[in-house]
C-alpha positions, 0 to 999 in steps of 0.5 A: 498481544493482538495486533490491535492492542499492540497498535493501540499501545504504540499510538499511546507511546507515540502520543507521549513522544516516544521516538522508539514507538514511532520508529517501530511503526515506521519500520512496520509500515514504510515498505507496504506503504511505499508499495501502495503509494507507488501503485497509485503514483506509478513512481518510486520517487513520488511514492517515497516522498508521499510516505515520508510526508505522511509519517512526518505529519504523524510525528509532528502532530503526534500529541493529537494523533488519533487513528480511530480505525487502527494504525494501518487503516489510518496510514494507508488512507493518508498515503492514498489521499496524499498520493492522489493530491500529488498526482493532481498537483503534478497534472496541474503543474504539467498543464501549466508548463505545457510539459510533455509526460514521460512514458508510463512506468510499470506499477510496482507491487509487493510480493506476498510473504507466502504465495504458495508457489514452491516449484521455482526459486524465490527470485523467479517466483517474485519476478513472475508474480510481479509481472502477473500483478502488473497485468491486473486492474489497478484496484485489484492490485491495490486490494492485494497489496493492502492484503499482502503488504499491509496485512490488512483485513477486508474492512480495513481495505474497504476504509482505505479505498473508500469502497464497501466491504463486499466490493473489496471481497469481490475484487480480492476474489477476482484478483486471485482468480486472475492471478491463478489463471496468469500463473497456471502455466508456470506453476501447474 
C-alpha cells in the first residue's frame, strides 16, 4: 500500500473516531513535527506545545478533518502556522511586559536516517551533522528537516512553506552543497 493510500485510510478511520488510527498518525509524525516546530520557535518546550496543540485539534475536529493535500502536508502546515502564531504572541507579550529576551537558543534539527557518512560512529556523525545543520540558513534547515524528518516530497514542502516548487528545489540543492562543504574535512 502506498503512503498516500495508507494516509487516506488512516484519515477515514480517524474521521470515524478510531483512536488506534489517530495513535498511528501521532507516532508517525510527532517527532518530525517537533523538530520542525523547534526550527521555527527555537524552543523545544514551545515546539512540544505547538505539536500537541495541532494534534489535539485534529482529534477534537476529527469528524470534519479533511487534509486535502495529504496528512504530512496538513500537519506540517498547521504546525508552521501555530508556531508562527506562538512566536507572534510571545513577542507581543514580551513587549507589553517590557521583559528582557533570553539568549538565543540553538536551532535543533533532526538527523536523517541515512546520511551516507560511514567513517565515524553514529553518535559522532549525528553531532557533526547537527552542528553543520545549525550553521545553515533557517529556510534551508526547514527544507532538509521536512525532507528527512517528515519524508516529504518537494511539492509537499512547497505547500508547507508557502513557496514555489522551484524555490524548494533550489534551497535543497544549496543546503546539500553547503552541508557537503561543511562536512568535507570531517568525512573525506
